[in-house]
C-alpha positions as CSV (number, residue, x, y, z in Angstrom):
1,X,1.4,-4.6,-16.1
2,X,-1.0,-5.8,-13.5
3,X,-2.1,-3.7,-10.5
4,X,-4.1,-5.0,-7.5
5,X,-5.2,-3.1,-4.4
6,X,-4.2,-4.6,-1.0
7,X,-3.8,-3.5,2.6
8,X,-0.3,-2.7,3.7
9,X,0.5,-2.2,7.3
10,X,3.7,-1.6,9.4
11,X,2.1,-2.0,12.8
12,X,1.4,1.7,13.4
13,X,0.1,2.8,10.0
14,X,-2.2,1.1,7.5
15,X,-2.7,1.9,3.8
16,X,-6.0,0.4,2.6
17,X,-5.0,1.4,-1.0
18,X,-1.6,-0.2,-1.3
19,X,-0.7,-1.5,-4.7
20,X,1.0,-4.8,-5.7
21,X,1.5,-6.1,-9.2
22,X,3.9,-7.3,-11.9
23,X,5.7,-5.0,-14.3
24,X,6.4,-7.0,-17.4
25,X,8.9,-4.6,-19.1
26,X,11.0,-4.5,-15.9
27,X,10.3,-8.2,-15.2
28,X,9.8,-7.5,-11.5
29,X,7.0,-7.6,-9.0
30,X,6.3,-4.2,-7.4
31,X,4.7,-2.9,-4.2
32,X,3.7,0.7,-3.3
33,X,2.1,2.0,-0.2
34,X,1.7,5.0,2.2
35,X,1.9,8.0,-0.2
36,X,2.7,11.3,1.4
37,X,-0.3,13.6,1.0
38,X,1.8,16.6,0.0
39,X,4.5,15.0,-2.3
40,X,2.7,11.8,-3.3
41,X,6.0,10.0,-2.6
42,X,5.5,6.5,-1.2
43,X,7.0,5.5,2.1
44,X,7.2,1.9,0.6
45,X,8.1,1.5,-3.0
46,X,9.7,-1.8,-4.0
47,X,10.3,-3.1,-7.5
48,X,11.4,-0.1,-9.5
49,X,14.4,-1.7,-11.2
50,X,15.0,-4.4,-13.8
51,X,14.5,-7.9,-12.3
52,X,14.7,-6.6,-8.8
53,X,12.0,-8.9,-7.4
54,X,11.6,-11.8,-9.9
55,X,9.2,-13.8,-7.6
56,X,6.2,-12.9,-5.5
57,X,7.8,-14.5,-2.5
58,X,10.9,-12.2,-2.9
59,X,8.9,-9.0,-2.8
60,X,6.7,-10.2,0.1
61,X,9.9,-11.1,2.0
62,X,11.5,-7.7,1.2
63,X,8.4,-5.9,2.6
64,X,8.5,-8.0,5.7
65,X,12.2,-7.3,6.2
66,X,11.3,-3.6,6.2
67,X,8.5,-4.2,8.8
68,X,5.5,-4.2,6.4
69,X,2.8,-6.8,6.0
70,X,0.7,-7.3,2.9
71,X,-2.9,-8.2,3.6
72,X,-5.9,-9.0,1.3
73,X,-3.9,-10.7,-1.4
74,X,-6.3,-13.3,-2.8
75,X,-5.6,-16.5,-4.5
76,X,-6.9,-15.1,-7.8
77,X,-4.6,-12.1,-7.6
78,X,-1.6,-14.3,-6.9
79,X,-2.4,-16.7,-9.7
80,X,-3.0,-13.8,-12.2
81,X,0.4,-12.2,-11.3
82,X,2.2,-15.5,-11.4
83,X,0.7,-16.2,-14.8
84,X,1.8,-12.8,-16.1
85,X,5.3,-13.3,-14.7
86,X,5.3,-16.9,-16.0
87,X,7.7,-17.7,-18.8
88,X,10.9,-15.7,-18.9
89,X,10.8,-12.8,-21.4
90,X,13.8,-12.1,-23.7
91,X,15.7,-8.9,-23.1
92,X,14.3,-5.8,-24.6
93,X,15.9,-4.0,-27.5
94,X,17.2,-1.3,-25.1
95,X,18.8,-4.0,-22.9
96,X,20.4,-5.7,-25.9
97,X,21.8,-2.3,-27.0
98,X,23.1,-1.6,-23.5
99,X,20.8,1.4,-23.1
100,X,18.8,-0.1,-20.2
101,X,20.8,-1.7,-17.4
């Protein structure tokens, strides 16, 4: 799993410690930002389900559709995540047995 720190903004609020990355077991990109100081629950949390966002473009588009912008994503970060997401991975044992949907 890769994790990179980026800036996430929705026009009124900015999180300088937002997280973007690729979750290899779930085969999805993920994005987390704006944690609540009391509950630690994120206002933005995308990519928590199997193959939910299979491309970097799809997760950036989903964030934009919700009014968020991702800033500070460098070329090196993108290439590293794309390399990790690279070749398709076969289903896990749990998926093959029907335990993981």
